[in-house]
C-alpha positions in Angstrom: 18.0 45.1 14.2 18.1 41.1 14.3 21.2 39.5 16.2 21.7 36.0 16.3 24.4 34.1 17.2 26.6 33.3 20.4 28.6 35.5 22.5 31.2 33.5 25.0 31.1 35.1 28.1 32.6 34.4 32.1 30.1 34.9 34.9 29.2 38.3 36.9 26.9 40.5 37.6 27.6 43.8 35.8 28.7 45.3 32.7 31.4 48.2 32.4 31.6 50.7 29.9 35.0 52.2 29.8 37.0 54.3 27.3 40.5 54.0 26.7 40.7 57.7 28.2 43.8 59.5 28.4 44.3 63.1 26.5 46.4 65.7 26.6 45.2 69.5 25.8 45.7 73.0 26.7 49.4 73.4 25.9 50.9 76.9 26.8 54.7 77.8 25.6 56.8 80.8 27.1 60.2 82.1 26.0 61.9 80.1 28.3 60.8 77.0 26.6 58.7 75.9 29.5 55.6 74.4 28.7 52.2 74.0 30.4 49.6 71.2 29.4 46.5 69.1 30.7 46.3 65.7 31.1 42.6 63.9 31.9 41.6 60.5 32.5 38.3 58.7 31.9 38.8 56.1 34.2 36.8 54.0 37.0 36.6 54.7 40.6 36.9 58.5 40.6 35.2 61.6 38.8 37.0 62.3 35.4 39.6 65.3 35.8 41.9 67.3 34.4 45.5 67.6 35.8 47.9 70.6 35.2 51.8 70.1 34.1 54.4 71.6 33.8 57.5 70.7 31.7 60.8 72.4 30.7 62.2 71.7 27.0 65.8 71.2 26.0 67.0 69.5 23.0 63.4 69.2 21.7 62.4 67.1 24.5 61.2 67.2 28.2 64.4 68.2 30.2 63.2 66.3 33.2 59.8 64.5 34.1 57.0 66.5 33.8 55.7 67.6 36.8 52.0 67.7 37.9 51.0 70.7 39.8 47.6 70.1 40.7 46.3 67.4 43.1 42.9 65.9 43.2 41.6 64.5 46.2 40.9 60.8 45.6 41.5 60.0 49.3 42.5 62.5 52.0 43.9 61.2 55.6 44.9 63.5 58.6 48.3 63.0 59.8 50.7 64.2 62.8 48.3 65.4 65.3 46.1 67.0 62.6 49.5 69.3 61.5 49.3 67.5 57.7 46.8 66.8 55.4 47.5 64.0 53.2 46.3 63.6 49.8 46.4 60.9 47.1 45.5 60.1 43.6 46.8 58.1 40.6 49.8 60.7 40.5 51.4 60.1 44.0 50.8 61.0 47.4 51.3 64.7 48.4 51.0 66.3 51.8 49.8 69.8 53.1 51.6 71.4 56.2 49.5 73.6 58.4 52.7 74.9 59.7 54.6 75.8 56.6 51.4 76.5 54.4 53.2 74.2 52.1 52.6 71.1 49.8 55.3 68.2 49.1 54.9 65.6 47.3 56.4 62.1 48.8 55.7 60.4 46.0 55.2 60.8 42.2 54.5 58.8 39.3 57.7 59.9 36.7 54.7 58.5 34.1 51.3 59.0 33.0 49.6 56.2 34.5 47.3 53.8 32.0 46.1 51.0 34.0 44.6 53.1 36.8 42.3 51.5 39.7 40.8 53.3 42.6 42.9 54.5 45.1 42.7 52.4 48.2 41.7 53.7 51.4 43.8 54.2 54.3 42.6 54.0 58.1 44.7 56.6 59.7 45.1 56.9 63.7 43.0 59.9 65.2 46.3 61.4 66.6 47.7 61.0 62.7 51.1 58.9 64.0 49.9 55.9 62.3 47.8 54.6 59.3 46.9 51.2 58.3 46.9 50.3 54.5 47.0 47.1 52.6 50.1 46.3 50.5 49.2 43.9 47.4 50.3 40.8 46.9 48.0 39.9 44.4 45.4 41.0 42.2 42.7 40.6 44.8 44.6 40.6 48.2 47.6 41.9 50.3 49.2 42.2 53.5 47.4 44.6 56.5 50.5 46.8 57.3 50.9 49.3 59.9 53.1 52.2 59.2 54.3 54.9 61.3 53.8 58.4 59.5 56.9 60.1 60.8 59.4 57.5 60.4 57.8 55.3 57.3 58.5 52.2 59.5 55.9 49.2 58.9 55.3 46.2 59.9 53.0 43.3 58.8 49.6 42.8 61.1 48.1 40.3 58.6 48.6 38.4 55.3 46.0 37.5 52.8 43.7 40.4 53.4 41.4 40.9 50.7 41.9 44.6 48.8 39.5 46.9 49.9 37.7 49.8 48.6 35.6 50.8 51.4 37.0 50.2 55.0 39.8 48.1 56.7 39.4 45.4 58.7 40.9 47.8 61.7 39.5 49.9 64.2 41.4 52.8 66.3 40.8 53.5 69.8 39.8 57.2 69.9 43.0 58.2 71.7 44.9 56.1 69.3 46.8 54.2 72.0 45.3 50.7 70.8 44.4 49.2 67.6 42.0 46.6 67.5 42.3 44.2 63.7 40.9 41.2 62.3 43.1 38.0 61.5 41.9 34.6 60.6 38.1 34.6 61.8 39.3 36.3 65.3 39.8 39.8 66.6 43.3 41.1 68.0 44.5 44.2 69.4 48.0 45.8 69.7 50.0 48.8 70.8 51.1 50.6 67.4 54.2 51.9 69.2 55.4 48.5 70.6 54.4 46.9 67.4 56.7 48.8 65.4 59.7 48.7 67.9 59.3 45.3 67.8 58.6 45.0 71.7 55.0 44.0 71.4 53.9 40.3 73.3 52.9 37.3 71.2 49.7 38.0 69.0 48.3 34.8 70.6 47.9 36.7 73.8 46.5 39.5 72.3 43.0 37.8 71.0 39.8 39.4 71.7 37.8 36.7 70.5 36.3 35.0 67.5 34.8 37.2 64.8 35.3 40.1 62.1 36.1 44.0 62.8 32.3 44.2 63.2 32.4 42.2 66.3 34.1 45.0 68.0 33.0 49.1 68.4 34.9 51.5 70.3 32.4 53.5 72.8 35.1 55.7 74.1 39.1 55.6 74.7 37.7 53.8 78.0 35.7 51.2 76.6 35.5 48.9 73.9 32.3 46.8 73.0 32.7 43.3 71.9 29.7 40.7 70.6 30.4 37.1 70.7 27.3 35.5 69.5 24.1 36.6 72.0 26.3 38.3 74.6 27.2 41.9 74.8 30.4 42.4 76.5 32.2 46.0 78.2 36.2 45.5 78.1 38.3 48.3 80.0 40.9 49.1 77.5 43.4 48.9 80.7 42.2 45.8 81.0 43.2 44.3 77.4 46.6 42.4 77.9 45.0 40.7 81.1 42.2 39.6 79.1 44.2 38.5 76.5 46.5 36.4 78.8 43.9 34.9 81.0 40.8 35.1 79.0 40.2 31.1 79.2 39.8 31.8 83.0 38.2 35.2 83.4 36.3 35.4 79.8 36.3 38.1 77.3 35.1 41.4 79.8 31.9 42.3 81.5 29.0 40.9 80.5 26.4 43.7 79.8 23.5 42.1 78.4 22.1 39.6 76.1 20.6 40.2 72.5 17.3 38.4 71.7 18.8 37.2 68.5 21.9 35.8 67.2 24.5 38.7 66.2 26.6 37.4 62.9 29.7 39.1 62.8 29.6 38.6 58.5 26.6 40.5 57.9 25.5 42.5 61.2 27.0 45.7 62.9 26.6 47.6 65.7 27.1 50.4 67.8 27.0 51.3 71.4 26.8 54.6 73.7 30.1 56.0 75.7 29.3 53.6 78.6 28.0 50.4 76.5 24.8 50.7 78.3 22.8 51.1 74.7 23.5 49.7 71.2 21.8 49.6 68.1 22.4 46.6 65.8 21.8 46.7 62.3 21.0 43.0 61.0 21.9 42.4 57.6 21.9 45.9 56.8 18.4 46.3 56.7 16.7 45.5 60.5 17.5 48.3 63.2 17.3 47.4 66.8 18.1 50.1 69.4 18.6 47.6 72.9 19.4 49.0 76.6 20.9 47.6 79.4 18.7 46.3 82.5 21.6 45.7 84.8 25.2 44.5 83.5 24.2 40.9 83.3 23.8 38.1 80.8 20.1 38.7 80.9 18.2 39.6 77.9 18.4 43.5 76.9 15.3 45.4 76.5 13.9 46.5 72.9 13.2 49.9 72.8 12.9 50.1 68.6 12.5 47.5 66.5 11.9 47.5 62.7 13.0 46.5 59.3 13.6 49.2 56.4 10.5 49.0 54.4 10.2 52.0 52.3 8.0 51.7 49.1 9.9 54.3 47.2 13.4 53.6 47.6 15.9 51.0 48.2 18.6 50.9 50.9 22.3 51.5 50.2 23.9 52.3 53.6 23.2 53.4 56.9 24.9 54.9 60.0 24.7 55.3 63.7 26.0 58.0 66.0 24.9 59.3 69.2 24.0 62.9 70.5 25.0 64.3 74.0 21.7 62.3 75.9 23.4 59.0 74.7 20.5 58.5 72.3 21.0 57.0 68.7 20.7 58.8 65.4 20.3 56.7 62.5 21.4 57.7 59.1 19.9 56.4 56.0 21.2 56.4 52.2 18.7 55.8 49.8 18.6 55.0 46.1 14.9 56.4 44.8 13.4 54.1 42.4 12.1 57.1 40.1 16.1 58.9 40.1 19.3 58.1 40.0 20.4 60.7 43.3 20.7 59.1 45.9 19.3 61.0 49.3 19.9 60.5 53.0 17.0 60.4 55.9 18.2 61.3 59.5 15.8 59.6 62.3 16.1 60.1 66.4 15.6 56.7 67.8 13.4 56.1 70.5 10.5 53.8 71.1 9.6 55.4 67.4 11.5 57.0 64.9 11.5 60.6 64.9 12.6 61.8 61.4 14.7 65.1 61.3 16.5 65.5 58.1 16.0 64.9 54.3 18.9 65.4 52.2 18.9 65.5 48.2 21.8 64.1 46.7 23.7 63.3 49.7 26.9 62.0 50.7 28.3 60.0 53.4 28.0 61.7 56.9 31.4 62.8 58.7 31.0 63.3 62.4 33.2 66.1 64.4 35.9 65.0 66.3 34.0 65.8 70.0 30.8 63.9 68.4 28.7 67.3 68.7 28.3 67.9 64.8 28.0 66.2 61.5 29.0 67.5 58.0 27.9 66.0 54.8 28.1 67.4 51.3 25.0 67.3 48.7 26.0 67.7 45.1 27.9 71.0 45.3 27.3 72.0 48.9 28.5 71.2 52.2 26.6 71.3 55.2 27.0 71.5 58.9 24.4 70.5 61.4 24.3 70.2 65.3 23.8 66.3 65.9 21.7 67.3 69.5 19.5 70.1 67.9 19.6 69.3 64.2 19.9 73.1 63.7 22.2 74.1 60.6 25.6 75.3 61.7 27.2 76.2 58.5 27.1 76.2 54.3 29.8 75.7 52.1 29.0 76.2 48.2 31.2 76.6 45.0 32.1 73.2 43.7 30.7 69.6 43.6 32.4 67.9 46.6 34.3 64.5 46.3 35.7 64.1 50.0 35.8 65.5 53.4 37.4 65.3 56.8 37.6 67.0 60.1 40.7 68.9 61.3 39.3 69.8 65.0 35.7 71.1 65.8 35.5 73.9 64.1 37.5 73.3 60.9 37.6 70.8 58.1 39.1 70.1 54.9 36.9 70.0 51.8 37.8 68.3 48.6 36.3 68.9 45.2 36.4 68.7 41.6 37.9 71.8 41.5 40.2 73.0 44.7 40.7 71.8 48.0 39.7 74.6 50.9 40.3 74.6 54.3 36.9 75.8 55.7 36.2 77.5 59.0 32.5 76.6 59.7 32.2 79.7 62.3 34.2 82.2 60.2 33.0 80.8 57.4 36.1 81.3 55.5 37.3 78.5 53.1 41.2 79.1 52.0 42.2 77.4 48.8 45.6 75.4 49.4 45.6 73.5 46.2 43.6 73.1 42.9 42.2 69.4 42.2 41.6 70.1 38.2 41.8 72.8 35.8 40.0 73.8 32.6 43.4 75.2 31.1 46.6 76.6 32.8 48.7 79.9 31.3 51.7 81.9 31.6 51.4 85.5 33.2 53.7 87.4 30.5 54.6 89.8 32.9 56.6 87.7 35.4 56.1 84.1 33.8 54.2 82.8 36.8 51.3 80.3 36.3 47.9 80.6 36.0 45.0 78.4 36.2 41.4 78.8 35.2 39.1 76.8 36.9 36.0 77.6 35.0 33.6 80.1 35.1 36.0 83.1 35.0 37.8 81.8 38.3 41.8 82.1 38.1 44.2 81.1 40.5 48.1 81.7 40.6 50.4 79.1 41.6 53.2 79.7 44.1 56.2 77.4 43.2 58.0 77.1 46.2 54.9 76.4 48.4 53.5 74.3 45.3 50.3 76.0 46.6 47.2 78.4 44.5 45.7 81.1 45.8 42.9 83.3 43.8 43.7 86.2 41.8 42.4 88.4 39.1 42.5 88.7 35.9 41.8 91.5 33.7 42.5 90.7 30.2 41.6 87.4 28.1 44.8 85.0 28.4 45.7 83.5 24.8 47.8 80.5 25.0 51.3 80.2 23.0 52.1 77.1 20.8 55.2 78.7 19.2 58.4 80.8 20.7 61.0 80.6 17.7 62.6 77.4 18.9 59.8 75.2 19.3 56.3 74.4 18.5 54.0 72.2 20.4 50.9 70.8 19.2 48.1 68.3 19.9 48.3 65.4 17.5 46.9 61.5 16.6 48.6 58.5 17.8 48.2 54.8 17.2 48.5 53.8 20.6 44.7 53.1 21.7 45.2 53.8 25.4 45.5 57.4 24.6 43.2 59.9 22.5 46.0 62.1 21.1 49.5 62.8 21.8 51.5 66.2 22.6 54.1 66.7 20.3 57.4 69.1 20.6 58.5 70.5 17.2 62.1 71.8 16.8 62.3 74.9 14.8 66.0 75.8 15.1 69.0 73.5 14.7 68.2 69.6 13.6 64.2 70.1 12.6 62.7 67.1 14.5 59.2 66.1 16.0 59.1 64.1 19.4 56.2 63.0 21.6 56.8 64.7 24.9 55.8 61.1 26.3 57.2 58.4 24.1 54.8 55.8 25.7 51.7 57.9 24.2 52.8 56.9 20.7 54.1 53.6 21.0 52.3 50.5 19.5 50.4 49.0 22.1 48.2 45.9 21.7 44.6 46.1 22.2 43.3 45.2 25.3 41.5 42.1 25.6 37.6 43.2 26.6 35.5 42.0 29.4 31.9 42.5 30.1 30.1 42.1 33.8 26.8 40.7 33.5 24.2 41.4 36.8 21.9 38.0 37.0 18.6 38.9 38.7 16.5 35.9 39.4 14.2 36.1 42.2 16.1 38.3 44.9 16.5 41.9 44.8 19.1 42.3 47.9 22.1 43.2 46.2 20.3 45.5 43.6 20.9 49.0 45.6 24.8 48.0 46.5 25.1 47.3 42.7 23.1 50.5 41.7 25.3 52.6 44.1 28.5 51.2 43.0 27.9 51.7 39.3 27.2 55.0 40.0 30.1 55.6 42.0 32.6 54.2 39.2 30.9 55.7 36.7 30.1 52.8 34.5 27.2 51.1 32.8 26.1 47.9 33.7 24.4 44.9 32.0 21.3 43.4 33.6 20.0 39.5 32.8 16.5 39.9 33.9 14.1 36.9 35.0 10.2 37.1 34.8 9.9 36.1 38.0 11.9 39.2 38.9 10.3 41.5 36.9 6.8 40.1 38.7 8.1 40.2 42.2 10.4 43.8 41.7 8.7 46.1 39.5 10.1 48.9 41.0 13.5 47.9 41.1 13.1 46.6 37.4 12.0 50.6 36.6 15.1 51.6 39.0 17.1 49.9 36.8 16.0 51.7 33.4 15.8 54.9 35.2 19.8 54.4 35.8 20.3 54.0 31.9 21.6 50.6 32.3 21.5 47.8 29.8 18.7 45.1 30.2 18.7 41.6 28.5 16.4 38.7 29.0 16.7 35.4 31.3 13.8 33.9 30.1 10.5 34.1 31.9 11.1 31.8 34.6 13.4 30.4 36.7 13.6 26.9 36.1 16.2 25.0 34.9 15.2 24.4 31.0 17.7 21.4 30.8 16.0 19.4 33.2 14.0 15.9 31.8 10.8 17.2 33.8 10.5 20.0 30.5 9.5 19.2 27.2 11.3 21.8 25.5 10.6 22.8 21.7 11.3 25.9 19.3 7.5 27.2 20.0 8.1 27.2 24.0 11.4 29.1 24.0 9.8 31.7 21.6 6.7 32.3 23.7 9.1 32.4 27.0 11.7 35.4 25.5 8.3 36.9 24.3 6.4 36.5 27.5 9.5 38.4 29.0 9.7 41.2 26.5 6.0 42.1 27.2 6.2 41.8 31.0 9.3 43.8 30.8 7.7 46.5 28.7 4.5 46.6 30.5 6.5 47.4 33.8 9.2 49.9 32.1 7.9 50.8 28.8 10.8 50.4 27.1 12.5 47.0 25.3 15.0 44.5 26.6 17.9 44.2 24.2 18.3 40.9 22.3 20.9 39.3 24.3 19.9 36.4 26.7 20.8 33.2 28.6 18.9 30.4 30.3 18.7 30.2 33.9 21.7 29.2 35.8 23.4 29.0 32.2 22.0 26.1 31.7 21.6 25.2 28.0 21.4 22.7 25.1 22.3 23.4 21.7 18.9 23.2 20.6 17.8 26.2 23.1 20.8 28.3 21.6 19.1 27.8 18.4 15.7 28.4 19.0 16.6 31.8 20.6 18.5 32.6 17.7 15.5 31.9 15.6 13.7 34.3 17.8 16.3 36.8 17.1 18.4 36.7 20.4 22.0 36.4 20.6 23.0 34.2 23.3 25.1 34.9 25.9 27.3 31.9 27.2 29.9 31.5 30.4 33.2 30.8 29.5 34.0 29.5 33.0 32.0 26.7 34.7 32.6 28.0 38.0 29.5 30.4 39.2 27.8 31.3 42.8 25.0 28.9 42.1 27.3 25.8 41.4 30.0 26.8 44.3 27.7 28.3 47.0 30.5 28.2 49.5 33.6 29.6 47.2 34.9 32.4 48.8 34.9 35.8 46.7 38.4 35.9 46.3 38.6 32.5 45.3 36.0 33.0 42.7 37.8 36.3 41.3 40.9 34.1 40.6 38.9 31.4 38.7 37.5 34.2 36.8 40.6 36.0 35.9 42.1 32.5 35.2 39.4 31.4 32.7 39.7 34.9 31.1 43.3 34.4 30.4 42.6 31.2 28.7 39.7 32.6 26.8 41.4 36.4 26.0 38.4 38.1 27.4 34.7 37.3 28.0 31.6 37.8 30.4 32.0 37.6 34.3 28.7 37.2 36.0 27.8 38.2 39.8 24.6 37.3 41.1 21.9 40.0 42.4 20.6 38.0 45.2 19.5 34.7 46.5 16.2 33.4 47.7 16.9 29.8 48.1 19.9 29.7 49.9 22.2 32.0 52.6 25.0 33.6 51.2 27.4 35.5 54.0 29.4 36.7 50.9 28.0 37.2 47.8 30.4 38.5 45.1 28.1 41.6 44.8 29.6 43.0 48.2 32.8 42.6 46.4 32.3 44.7 43.5 35.0 47.0 43.7 37.4 44.3 44.5 36.2 42.3 41.1 36.8 45.3 38.7 40.2 46.1 40.1 41.5 42.4 39.9 40.2 43.0 36.0 41.6 46.1 35.3 45.2 45.3 37.1 44.9 42.3 34.8 44.6 44.4 31.9 41.7 44.0 30.5 38.9 47.0 29.0 35.5 46.6 30.6 32.8 47.2 28.1 29.3 46.5 28.1 27.4 43.4 25.8 27.3 45.5 22.8 31.1 46.4 22.9 32.4 42.8 23.5 
């Protein structure tokens, strides 16, 4: 179908497709006027899931706020020395006590959340007595807080920290006595107990040095490794306060060796063995160098192994380093195959060569046991545990797709799946269900009015209303839901609220007949959300593409990619990878040249031929067609160019914001996001553009590394994220 015209947008590099997504279902009513029902959300940031709710009816409505009785593990932390498991999701925070085998909700939403953003991570101390989190003060930043899990007392460590959906800028000592954190391009330490009691010394005497959180690594509870520029230091934790007070005189610790390259704390990371005599440095996420100390000094370290990632059939998404009992490094790489959509993990022992020891299909992030001897990871619906030293498989747990996992000790893990949260002993291979994550439906057992949940495939669980936990049960006869009991009839009906797919209604059958929605907000007239499309700009560099595709998969959204001909010619495998992952592809002409420069003579034939050439090269590469959206390189355009493209059947996508990563290369991502939000507010929606890589300049903080922050800011501002076709 021929499309012409102009589409007004804001600059961004990917496109999201997001449904309104809140729907009610599976009502079951008993003779005591108690109601069970499910609520399902299709939102970004986590898998869609059905939560089971309980409500007691009185006078045609819920007597109290409806209560969610399942608990999806969007995020999990271990607290109180391993005695408590904290589970967080869109509905609140629940804690499971190992001592009482009961669940307590410490925070719970009284309403159905509509604008849902991903649940932010916490950084819990290894002993579970403290955790760090970001308390939001704006759509893109907040205060870094230190919180006591026992008392709830908190203290601000740093203001104006970017909201993070991966890792916080903190690192805990293995024994939890010291916390290291990043602030204003410097690295600081503190005693968490002293901070919360208000007796910690002034922060200026607790500075380790310049850099970011990437500049430090806990080698053990005894030693902290620190990199400044070229030098690697070993700091004894007992000497931290002395170094903080007298660093100008005695230096920053014991020099261990010099890197043969400069360490960039914005893009590089490093890891050390327990004595800080060996290190692995990851430069810009792609170059891996294993070094050893000759003698503790400022001399250059020996390079044992150094190699960039060069695999030709997959892009590198992430990497992790851990150390075996012989103090040898193990490299774990997460890859996205060019011909598939499922990530896979590759594991190597590093020495003078990289020895391949394991390959995992559809893999997730590895979790190392507290004593560092085992690694757990999930691949699809299976959890595996391997010995880090021998790489022999120790245990396997199957049954459902896994979304999170955490070690409680060296023998047990909490495994959070799409259907349940289980405590698993890897040696006995016993897995006990403590709560359900989601259900297919819930029912009343008519014999005793206990609650039964169906999680699919004839798996049934019974609810303990006192402990708020679930246990496996057997059902001998089919269970049928009841929607009428003589006083009330419940049903699923339509709604004019576009944030909901339907509404749950209660119809009174006695006294005064009346019909009310269980949730008033589900039927109120809500203004239609303003729409935003996110567009990825692929010029002549693919550095950001692996992360972009991985994040899009993680958030379950569809991207729109404007692809330049130079990108297709340089990166044919990556171009096919975009198509294989089912994303929308649009044209950015066949050349990266600025079409408005005076050195070009641009006429309609030139534009037609340029667009046609890009179509043909894309088709030859992928076997599919580009969509009929386009924009000129760098959004540099004239009215004549738009007309020429329209005559060729293309709709021009124009940026609503005059700020971009090309026009403002040194602008921080948080400032870019702020400008985008301001422009969107004025225009009422549009397109946000994120560049997928830079070949002509060095960007240490490109926007594609902050996609989760960008998505959250837009959702929190009330926008509906759609693709170009729906804008």
